[in-house]
mmCIF file of the N, C-alpha and C atoms, coordinates in Angstrom:
data_MODEL
# 
_entry.id   MODEL 
# 
loop_
_atom_site.group_PDB 
_atom_site.id 
_atom_site.type_symbol 
_atom_site.label_atom_id 
_atom_site.label_alt_id 
_atom_site.label_comp_id 
_atom_site.label_asym_id 
_atom_site.label_entity_id 
_atom_site.label_seq_id 
_atom_site.pdbx_PDB_ins_code 
_atom_site.Cartn_x 
_atom_site.Cartn_y 
_atom_site.Cartn_z 
_atom_site.occupancy 
_atom_site.B_iso_or_equiv 
_atom_site.pdbx_formal_charge 
_atom_site.auth_seq_id 
_atom_site.auth_comp_id 
_atom_site.auth_asym_id 
_atom_site.auth_atom_id 
_atom_site.pdbx_PDB_model_num 
ATOM 1   N N  . MET A 1 1  ? 94.355 77.275  130.214 1.00 0.00 ? 1  MET A N  1 
ATOM 2   C CA . MET A 1 1  ? 93.523 76.114  130.074 1.00 0.00 ? 1  MET A CA 1 
ATOM 3   C C  . MET A 1 1  ? 92.494 76.115  131.198 1.00 0.00 ? 1  MET A C  1 
ATOM 4   N N  . ILE A 1 2  ? 91.311 75.665  130.883 1.00 0.00 ? 2  ILE A N  1 
ATOM 5   C CA . ILE A 1 2  ? 90.224 75.618  131.851 1.00 0.00 ? 2  ILE A CA 1 
ATOM 6   C C  . ILE A 1 2  ? 90.258 74.263  132.551 1.00 0.00 ? 2  ILE A C  1 
ATOM 7   N N  . SER A 1 3  ? 90.289 74.311  133.880 1.00 0.00 ? 3  SER A N  1 
ATOM 8   C CA . SER A 1 3  ? 90.302 73.049  134.623 1.00 0.00 ? 3  SER A CA 1 
ATOM 9   C C  . SER A 1 3  ? 88.911 72.410  134.590 1.00 0.00 ? 3  SER A C  1 
ATOM 10  N N  . LYS A 1 4  ? 88.872 71.132  134.853 1.00 0.00 ? 4  LYS A N  1 
ATOM 11  C CA . LYS A 1 4  ? 87.614 70.384  134.843 1.00 0.00 ? 4  LYS A CA 1 
ATOM 12  C C  . LYS A 1 4  ? 86.638 70.947  135.874 1.00 0.00 ? 4  LYS A C  1 
ATOM 13  N N  . GLU A 1 5  ? 87.145 71.244  137.067 1.00 0.00 ? 5  GLU A N  1 
ATOM 14  C CA . GLU A 1 5  ? 86.293 71.778  138.135 1.00 0.00 ? 5  GLU A CA 1 
ATOM 15  C C  . GLU A 1 5  ? 85.752 73.164  137.770 1.00 0.00 ? 5  GLU A C  1 
ATOM 16  N N  . GLU A 1 6  ? 86.639 73.998  137.248 1.00 0.00 ? 6  GLU A N  1 
ATOM 17  C CA . GLU A 1 6  ? 86.224 75.346  136.848 1.00 0.00 ? 6  GLU A CA 1 
ATOM 18  C C  . GLU A 1 6  ? 85.174 75.270  135.745 1.00 0.00 ? 6  GLU A C  1 
ATOM 19  N N  . TYR A 1 7  ? 85.373 74.358  134.800 1.00 0.00 ? 7  TYR A N  1 
ATOM 20  C CA . TYR A 1 7  ? 84.408 74.191  133.714 1.00 0.00 ? 7  TYR A CA 1 
ATOM 21  C C  . TYR A 1 7  ? 83.045 73.753  134.246 1.00 0.00 ? 7  TYR A C  1 
ATOM 22  N N  . ARG A 1 8  ? 83.058 72.814  135.168 1.00 0.00 ? 8  ARG A N  1 
ATOM 23  C CA . ARG A 1 8  ? 81.793 72.344  135.744 1.00 0.00 ? 8  ARG A CA 1 
ATOM 24  C C  . ARG A 1 8  ? 81.048 73.460  136.454 1.00 0.00 ? 8  ARG A C  1 
ATOM 25  N N  . ASN A 1 9  ? 81.793 74.323  137.161 1.00 0.00 ? 9  ASN A N  1 
ATOM 26  C CA . ASN A 1 9  ? 81.164 75.418  137.910 1.00 0.00 ? 9  ASN A CA 1 
ATOM 27  C C  . ASN A 1 9  ? 80.567 76.487  137.000 1.00 0.00 ? 9  ASN A C  1 
ATOM 28  N N  . LEU A 1 10 ? 81.187 76.706  135.852 1.00 0.00 ? 10 LEU A N  1 
ATOM 29  C CA . LEU A 1 10 ? 80.745 77.782  134.946 1.00 0.00 ? 10 LEU A CA 1 
ATOM 30  C C  . LEU A 1 10 ? 80.521 77.248  133.526 1.00 0.00 ? 10 LEU A C  1 
ATOM 31  N N  . LYS A 1 11 ? 79.892 76.103  133.419 1.00 0.00 ? 11 LYS A N  1 
ATOM 32  C CA . LYS A 1 11 ? 79.730 75.423  132.133 1.00 0.00 ? 11 LYS A CA 1 
ATOM 33  C C  . LYS A 1 11 ? 79.075 76.315  131.072 1.00 0.00 ? 11 LYS A C  1 
ATOM 34  N N  . ALA A 1 12 ? 77.961 76.938  131.383 1.00 0.00 ? 12 ALA A N  1 
ATOM 35  C CA . ALA A 1 12 ? 77.250 77.765  130.404 1.00 0.00 ? 12 ALA A CA 1 
ATOM 36  C C  . ALA A 1 12 ? 78.135 78.918  129.912 1.00 0.00 ? 12 ALA A C  1 
ATOM 37  N N  . TYR A 1 13 ? 78.841 79.537  130.836 1.00 0.00 ? 13 TYR A N  1 
ATOM 38  C CA . TYR A 1 13 ? 79.724 80.649  130.477 1.00 0.00 ? 13 TYR A CA 1 
ATOM 39  C C  . TYR A 1 13 ? 80.826 80.184  129.520 1.00 0.00 ? 13 TYR A C  1 
ATOM 40  N N  . TYR A 1 14 ? 81.507 79.099  129.880 1.00 0.00 ? 14 TYR A N  1 
ATOM 41  C CA . TYR A 1 14 ? 82.602 78.614  129.044 1.00 0.00 ? 14 TYR A CA 1 
ATOM 42  C C  . TYR A 1 14 ? 82.112 78.078  127.699 1.00 0.00 ? 14 TYR A C  1 
ATOM 43  N N  . ASP A 1 15 ? 80.968 77.437  127.703 1.00 0.00 ? 15 ASP A N  1 
ATOM 44  C CA . ASP A 1 15 ? 80.418 76.960  126.428 1.00 0.00 ? 15 ASP A CA 1 
ATOM 45  C C  . ASP A 1 15 ? 80.144 78.125  125.492 1.00 0.00 ? 15 ASP A C  1 
ATOM 46  N N  . TYR A 1 16 ? 79.578 79.208  126.043 1.00 0.00 ? 16 TYR A N  1 
ATOM 47  C CA . TYR A 1 16 ? 79.285 80.381  125.225 1.00 0.00 ? 16 TYR A CA 1 
ATOM 48  C C  . TYR A 1 16 ? 80.571 81.039  124.722 1.00 0.00 ? 16 TYR A C  1 
ATOM 49  N N  . GLN A 1 17 ? 81.559 81.186  125.602 1.00 0.00 ? 17 GLN A N  1 
ATOM 50  C CA . GLN A 1 17 ? 82.824 81.804  125.205 1.00 0.00 ? 17 GLN A CA 1 
ATOM 51  C C  . GLN A 1 17 ? 83.533 80.974  124.141 1.00 0.00 ? 17 GLN A C  1 
ATOM 52  N N  . ARG A 1 18 ? 83.474 79.658  124.267 1.00 0.00 ? 18 ARG A N  1 
ATOM 53  C CA . ARG A 1 18 ? 84.093 78.792  123.274 1.00 0.00 ? 18 ARG A CA 1 
ATOM 54  C C  . ARG A 1 18 ? 83.336 78.864  121.949 1.00 0.00 ? 18 ARG A C  1 
ATOM 55  N N  . LEU A 1 19 ? 82.023 79.004  121.992 1.00 0.00 ? 19 LEU A N  1 
ATOM 56  C CA . LEU A 1 19 ? 81.235 79.173  120.775 1.00 0.00 ? 19 LEU A CA 1 
ATOM 57  C C  . LEU A 1 19 ? 81.618 80.476  120.072 1.00 0.00 ? 19 LEU A C  1 
ATOM 58  N N  . ARG A 1 20 ? 81.769 81.551  120.836 1.00 0.00 ? 20 ARG A N  1 
ATOM 59  C CA . ARG A 1 20 ? 82.195 82.830  120.263 1.00 0.00 ? 20 ARG A CA 1 
ATOM 60  C C  . ARG A 1 20 ? 83.564 82.707  119.616 1.00 0.00 ? 20 ARG A C  1 
ATOM 61  N N  . GLU A 1 21 ? 84.488 82.053  120.315 1.00 0.00 ? 21 GLU A N  1 
ATOM 62  C CA . GLU A 1 21 ? 85.849 81.897  119.786 1.00 0.00 ? 21 GLU A CA 1 
ATOM 63  C C  . GLU A 1 21 ? 85.846 81.066  118.511 1.00 0.00 ? 21 GLU A C  1 
ATOM 64  N N  . TYR A 1 22 ? 85.040 80.022  118.482 1.00 0.00 ? 22 TYR A N  1 
ATOM 65  C CA . TYR A 1 22 ? 84.918 79.187  117.282 1.00 0.00 ? 22 TYR A CA 1 
ATOM 66  C C  . TYR A 1 22 ? 84.454 80.024  116.097 1.00 0.00 ? 22 TYR A C  1 
ATOM 67  N N  . ASN A 1 23 ? 83.428 80.843  116.307 1.00 0.00 ? 23 ASN A N  1 
ATOM 68  C CA . ASN A 1 23 ? 82.896 81.660  115.224 1.00 0.00 ? 23 ASN A CA 1 
ATOM 69  C C  . ASN A 1 23 ? 83.882 82.733  114.783 1.00 0.00 ? 23 ASN A C  1 
ATOM 70  N N  . LYS A 1 24 ? 84.641 83.300  115.707 1.00 0.00 ? 24 LYS A N  1 
ATOM 71  C CA . LYS A 1 24 ? 85.679 84.268  115.339 1.00 0.00 ? 24 LYS A CA 1 
ATOM 72  C C  . LYS A 1 24 ? 86.735 83.614  114.453 1.00 0.00 ? 24 LYS A C  1 
ATOM 73  N N  . GLU A 1 25 ? 87.147 82.395  114.835 1.00 0.00 ? 25 GLU A N  1 
ATOM 74  C CA . GLU A 1 25 ? 88.158 81.696  114.035 1.00 0.00 ? 25 GLU A CA 1 
ATOM 75  C C  . GLU A 1 25 ? 87.638 81.375  112.643 1.00 0.00 ? 25 GLU A C  1 
ATOM 76  N N  . LYS A 1 26 ? 86.380 80.945  112.546 1.00 0.00 ? 26 LYS A N  1 
ATOM 77  C CA . LYS A 1 26 ? 85.786 80.656  111.237 1.00 0.00 ? 26 LYS A CA 1 
ATOM 78  C C  . LYS A 1 26 ? 85.721 81.921  110.390 1.00 0.00 ? 26 LYS A C  1 
ATOM 79  N N  . LEU A 1 27 ? 85.361 83.039  110.998 1.00 0.00 ? 27 LEU A N  1 
ATOM 80  C CA . LEU A 1 27 ? 85.288 84.309  110.282 1.00 0.00 ? 27 LEU A CA 1 
ATOM 81  C C  . LEU A 1 27 ? 86.671 84.738  109.793 1.00 0.00 ? 27 LEU A C  1 
ATOM 82  N N  . ARG A 1 28 ? 87.685 84.592  110.650 1.00 0.00 ? 28 ARG A N  1 
ATOM 83  C CA . ARG A 1 28 ? 89.059 84.927  110.231 1.00 0.00 ? 28 ARG A CA 1 
ATOM 84  C C  . ARG A 1 28 ? 89.496 84.065  109.051 1.00 0.00 ? 28 ARG A C  1 
ATOM 85  N N  . GLU A 1 29 ? 89.170 82.774  109.097 1.00 0.00 ? 29 GLU A N  1 
ATOM 86  C CA . GLU A 1 29 ? 89.518 81.881  107.990 1.00 0.00 ? 29 GLU A CA 1 
ATOM 87  C C  . GLU A 1 29 ? 88.870 82.353  106.691 1.00 0.00 ? 29 GLU A C  1 
ATOM 88  N N  . ARG A 1 30 ? 87.598 82.703  106.762 1.00 0.00 ? 30 ARG A N  1 
ATOM 89  C CA . ARG A 1 30 ? 86.867 83.132  105.563 1.00 0.00 ? 30 ARG A CA 1 
ATOM 90  C C  . ARG A 1 30 ? 87.423 84.442  105.020 1.00 0.00 ? 30 ARG A C  1 
ATOM 91  N N  . ILE A 1 31 ? 87.743 85.370  105.914 1.00 0.00 ? 31 ILE A N  1 
ATOM 92  C CA . ILE A 1 31 ? 88.315 86.646  105.487 1.00 0.00 ? 31 ILE A CA 1 
ATOM 93  C C  . ILE A 1 31 ? 89.655 86.413  104.798 1.00 0.00 ? 31 ILE A C  1 
ATOM 94  N N  . ASN A 1 32 ? 90.481 85.541  105.368 1.00 0.00 ? 32 ASN A N  1 
ATOM 95  C CA . ASN A 1 32 ? 91.774 85.233  104.738 1.00 0.00 ? 32 ASN A CA 1 
ATOM 96  C C  . ASN A 1 32 ? 91.575 84.595  103.372 1.00 0.00 ? 32 ASN A C  1 
ATOM 97  N N  . GLN A 1 33 ? 90.577 83.733  103.226 1.00 0.00 ? 33 GLN A N  1 
ATOM 98  C CA . GLN A 1 33 ? 90.291 83.131  101.917 1.00 0.00 ? 33 GLN A CA 1 
ATOM 99  C C  . GLN A 1 33 ? 89.906 84.202  100.905 1.00 0.00 ? 33 GLN A C  1 
ATOM 100 N N  . LEU A 1 34 ? 89.075 85.151  101.325 1.00 0.00 ? 34 LEU A N  1 
ATOM 101 C CA . LEU A 1 34 ? 88.666 86.228  100.424 1.00 0.00 ? 34 LEU A CA 1 
ATOM 102 C C  . LEU A 1 34 ? 89.855 87.107  100.037 1.00 0.00 ? 34 LEU A C  1 
ATOM 103 N N  . LEU A 1 35 ? 90.710 87.403  100.997 1.00 0.00 ? 35 LEU A N  1 
ATOM 104 C CA . LEU A 1 35 ? 91.889 88.216  100.697 1.00 0.00 ? 35 LEU A CA 1 
ATOM 105 C C  . LEU A 1 35 ? 92.794 87.511  99.696  1.00 0.00 ? 35 LEU A C  1 
ATOM 106 N N  . GLU A 1 36 ? 92.974 86.210  99.869  1.00 0.00 ? 36 GLU A N  1 
ATOM 107 C CA . GLU A 1 36 ? 93.785 85.452  98.924  1.00 0.00 ? 36 GLU A CA 1 
ATOM 108 C C  . GLU A 1 36 ? 93.134 85.416  97.547  1.00 0.00 ? 36 GLU A C  1 
ATOM 109 N N  . GLN A 1 37 ? 91.807 85.299  97.511  1.00 0.00 ? 37 GLN A N  1 
ATOM 110 C CA . GLN A 1 37 ? 91.080 85.226  96.244  1.00 0.00 ? 37 GLN A CA 1 
ATOM 111 C C  . GLN A 1 37 ? 91.245 86.513  95.441  1.00 0.00 ? 37 GLN A C  1 
ATOM 112 N N  . PHE A 1 38 ? 91.244 87.648  96.099  1.00 0.00 ? 38 PHE A N  1 
ATOM 113 C CA . PHE A 1 38 ? 91.313 88.927  95.406  1.00 0.00 ? 38 PHE A CA 1 
ATOM 114 C C  . PHE A 1 38 ? 92.714 89.517  95.419  1.00 0.00 ? 38 PHE A C  1 
ATOM 115 N N  . ASP A 1 39 ? 93.700 88.715  95.764  1.00 0.00 ? 39 ASP A N  1 
ATOM 116 C CA . ASP A 1 39 ? 95.079 89.183  95.767  1.00 0.00 ? 39 ASP A CA 1 
ATOM 117 C C  . ASP A 1 39 ? 95.591 89.381  94.343  1.00 0.00 ? 39 ASP A C  1 
ATOM 118 N N  . ASP A 1 40 ? 94.996 88.668  93.394  1.00 0.00 ? 40 ASP A N  1 
ATOM 119 C CA . ASP A 1 40 ? 95.415 88.733  91.995  1.00 0.00 ? 40 ASP A CA 1 
ATOM 120 C C  . ASP A 1 40 ? 94.533 89.730  91.254  1.00 0.00 ? 40 ASP A C  1 
ATOM 121 N N  . GLU A 1 41 ? 95.139 90.714  90.626  1.00 0.00 ? 41 GLU A N  1 
ATOM 122 C CA . GLU A 1 41 ? 94.378 91.753  89.926  1.00 0.00 ? 41 GLU A CA 1 
ATOM 123 C C  . GLU A 1 41 ? 93.521 91.187  88.801  1.00 0.00 ? 41 GLU A C  1 
ATOM 124 N N  . GLU A 1 42 ? 93.845 90.015  88.312  1.00 0.00 ? 42 GLU A N  1 
ATOM 125 C CA . GLU A 1 42 ? 93.025 89.407  87.259  1.00 0.00 ? 42 GLU A CA 1 
ATOM 126 C C  . GLU A 1 42 ? 91.622 89.094  87.754  1.00 0.00 ? 42 GLU A C  1 
ATOM 127 N N  . ASP A 1 43 ? 91.455 88.970  89.060  1.00 0.00 ? 43 ASP A N  1 
ATOM 128 C CA . ASP A 1 43 ? 90.153 88.656  89.642  1.00 0.00 ? 43 ASP A CA 1 
ATOM 129 C C  . ASP A 1 43 ? 89.304 89.907  89.897  1.00 0.00 ? 43 ASP A C  1 
ATOM 130 N N  . PHE A 1 44 ? 89.857 91.074  89.674  1.00 0.00 ? 44 PHE A N  1 
ATOM 131 C CA . PHE A 1 44 ? 89.111 92.309  89.917  1.00 0.00 ? 44 PHE A CA 1 
ATOM 132 C C  . PHE A 1 44 ? 87.949 92.430  88.933  1.00 0.00 ? 44 PHE A C  1 
ATOM 133 N N  . ASP A 1 45 ? 86.850 93.037  89.406  1.00 0.00 ? 45 ASP A N  1 
ATOM 134 C CA . ASP A 1 45 ? 85.729 93.339  88.521  1.00 0.00 ? 45 ASP A CA 1 
ATOM 135 C C  . ASP A 1 45 ? 86.099 94.518  87.636  1.00 0.00 ? 45 ASP A C  1 
ATOM 136 N N  . ARG A 1 46 ? 85.875 94.382  86.358  1.00 0.00 ? 46 ARG A N  1 
ATOM 137 C CA . ARG A 1 46 ? 86.110 95.475  85.410  1.00 0.00 ? 46 ARG A CA 1 
ATOM 138 C C  . ARG A 1 46 ? 84.928 95.550  84.472  1.00 0.00 ? 46 ARG A C  1 
ATOM 139 N N  . PRO A 1 47 ? 84.509 96.653  84.049  1.00 0.00 ? 47 PRO A N  1 
ATOM 140 C CA . PRO A 1 47 ? 84.903 97.985  84.483  1.00 0.00 ? 47 PRO A CA 1 
ATOM 141 C C  . PRO A 1 47 ? 84.209 98.352  85.793  1.00 0.00 ? 47 PRO A C  1 
ATOM 142 N N  . ILE A 1 48 ? 84.619 99.484  86.349  1.00 0.00 ? 48 ILE A N  1 
ATOM 143 C CA . ILE A 1 48 ? 83.970 99.989  87.564  1.00 0.00 ? 48 ILE A CA 1 
ATOM 144 C C  . ILE A 1 48 ? 82.553 100.402 87.183  1.00 0.00 ? 48 ILE A C  1 
ATOM 145 N N  . PRO A 1 49 ? 81.548 100.015 87.973  1.00 0.00 ? 49 PRO A N  1 
ATOM 146 C CA . PRO A 1 49 ? 80.163 100.375 87.642  1.00 0.00 ? 49 PRO A CA 1 
ATOM 147 C C  . PRO A 1 49 ? 79.967 101.894 87.577  1.00 0.00 ? 49 PRO A C  1 
ATOM 148 N N  . TRP A 1 50 ? 79.161 102.338 86.612  1.00 0.00 ? 50 TRP A N  1 
ATOM 149 C CA . TRP A 1 50 ? 78.879 103.759 86.443  1.00 0.00 ? 50 TRP A CA 1 
ATOM 150 C C  . TRP A 1 50 ? 78.174 104.278 87.689  1.00 0.00 ? 50 TRP A C  1 
ATOM 151 N N  . GLY A 1 51 ? 78.590 105.426 88.142  1.00 0.00 ? 51 GLY A N  1 
ATOM 152 C CA . GLY A 1 51 ? 77.965 106.068 89.292  1.00 0.00 ? 51 GLY A CA 1 
ATOM 153 C C  . GLY A 1 51 ? 78.555 105.651 90.633  1.00 0.00 ? 51 GLY A C  1 
ATOM 154 N N  . TRP A 1 52 ? 79.496 104.716 90.637  1.00 0.00 ? 52 TRP A N  1 
ATOM 155 C CA . TRP A 1 52 ? 80.107 104.287 91.899  1.00 0.00 ? 52 TRP A CA 1 
ATOM 156 C C  . TRP A 1 52 ? 81.035 105.376 92.409  1.00 0.00 ? 52 TRP A C  1 
ATOM 157 N N  . VAL A 1 53 ? 80.927 105.660 93.698  1.00 0.00 ? 53 VAL A N  1 
ATOM 158 C CA . VAL A 1 53 ? 81.775 106.668 94.334  1.00 0.00 ? 53 VAL A CA 1 
ATOM 159 C C  . VAL A 1 53 ? 82.449 106.001 95.529  1.00 0.00 ? 53 VAL A C  1 
ATOM 160 N N  . PRO A 1 54 ? 83.780 106.072 95.613  1.00 0.00 ? 54 PRO A N  1 
ATOM 161 C CA . PRO A 1 54 ? 84.474 105.465 96.748  1.00 0.00 ? 54 PRO A CA 1 
ATOM 162 C C  . PRO A 1 54 ? 84.040 106.079 98.076  1.00 0.00 ? 54 PRO A C  1 
ATOM 163 N N  . LYS A 1 55 ? 83.932 105.256 99.094  1.00 0.00 ? 55 LYS A N  1 
ATOM 164 C CA . LYS A 1 55 ? 83.589 105.754 100.425 1.00 0.00 ? 55 LYS A CA 1 
ATOM 165 C C  . LYS A 1 55 ? 84.712 106.597 101.000 1.00 0.00 ? 55 LYS A C  1 
ATOM 166 N N  . ASP A 1 56 ? 85.955 106.225 100.690 1.00 0.00 ? 56 ASP A N  1 
ATOM 167 C CA . ASP A 1 56 ? 87.108 106.976 101.178 1.00 0.00 ? 56 ASP A CA 1 
ATOM 168 C C  . ASP A 1 56 ? 87.322 108.193 100.279 1.00 0.00 ? 56 ASP A C  1 
ATOM 169 N N  . PRO A 1 57 ? 87.163 109.408 100.818 1.00 0.00 ? 57 PRO A N  1 
ATOM 170 C CA . PRO A 1 57 ? 87.257 110.626 100.009 1.00 0.00 ? 57 PRO A CA 1 
ATOM 171 C C  . PRO A 1 57 ? 88.590 110.797 99.283  1.00 0.00 ? 57 PRO A C  1 
ATOM 172 N N  . LYS A 1 58 ? 89.669 110.220 99.767  1.00 0.00 ? 58 LYS A N  1 
ATOM 173 C CA . LYS A 1 58 ? 90.956 110.432 99.118  1.00 0.00 ? 58 LYS A CA 1 
ATOM 174 C C  . LYS A 1 58 ? 91.009 109.780 97.739  1.00 0.00 ? 58 LYS A C  1 
ATOM 175 N N  . TRP A 1 59 ? 90.085 108.877 97.398  1.00 0.00 ? 59 TRP A N  1 
ATOM 176 C CA . TRP A 1 59 ? 90.073 108.217 96.098  1.00 0.00 ? 59 TRP A CA 1 
ATOM 177 C C  . TRP A 1 59 ? 88.992 108.758 95.165  1.00 0.00 ? 59 TRP A C  1 
ATOM 178 N N  . ARG A 1 60 ? 88.270 109.776 95.609  1.00 0.00 ? 60 ARG A N  1 
ATOM 179 C CA . ARG A 1 60 ? 87.218 110.363 94.776  1.00 0.00 ? 60 ARG A CA 1 
ATOM 180 C C  . ARG A 1 60 ? 87.811 111.318 93.759  1.00 0.00 ? 60 ARG A C  1 
ATOM 181 N N  . LEU A 1 61 ? 87.165 111.409 92.634  1.00 0.00 ? 61 LEU A N  1 
ATOM 182 C CA . LEU A 1 61 ? 87.553 112.385 91.616  1.00 0.00 ? 61 LEU A CA 1 
ATOM 183 C C  . LEU A 1 61 ? 87.013 113.750 91.992  1.00 0.00 ? 61 LEU A C  1 
ATOM 184 N N  . TRP A 1 62 ? 87.475 114.773 91.301  1.00 0.00 ? 62 TRP A N  1 
ATOM 185 C CA . TRP A 1 62 ? 87.083 116.143 91.611  1.00 0.00 ? 62 TRP A CA 1 
ATOM 186 C C  . TRP A 1 62 ? 85.581 116.384 91.528  1.00 0.00 ? 62 TRP A C  1 
ATOM 187 N N  . ASN A 1 63 ? 84.872 115.617 90.705  1.00 0.00 ? 63 ASN A N  1 
ATOM 188 C CA . ASN A 1 63 ? 83.443 115.884 90.478  1.00 0.00 ? 63 ASN A CA 1 
ATOM 189 C C  . ASN A 1 63 ? 82.536 114.898 91.220  1.00 0.00 ? 63 ASN A C  1 
ATOM 190 N N  . GLU A 1 64 ? 83.064 114.176 92.192  1.00 0.00 ? 64 GLU A N  1 
ATOM 191 C CA . GLU A 1 64 ? 82.226 113.208 92.916  1.00 0.00 ? 64 GLU A CA 1 
ATOM 192 C C  . GLU A 1 64 ? 81.876 113.715 94.299  1.00 0.00 ? 64 GLU A C  1 
# 
């Protein structure tokens, strides 16, 4: 915990760090929402778009 005196001495620093932490938490919340949304295979996009090639080579077909 940040003491009142310490906060007063480094207000700009702590305000910025708290802003960063707030945004990280919001991003984590949004990522978790997206993961929950796509947890059900019924929500998957079908069919796979023509010409799409996976970035991870282990999922590519022989001719990609």
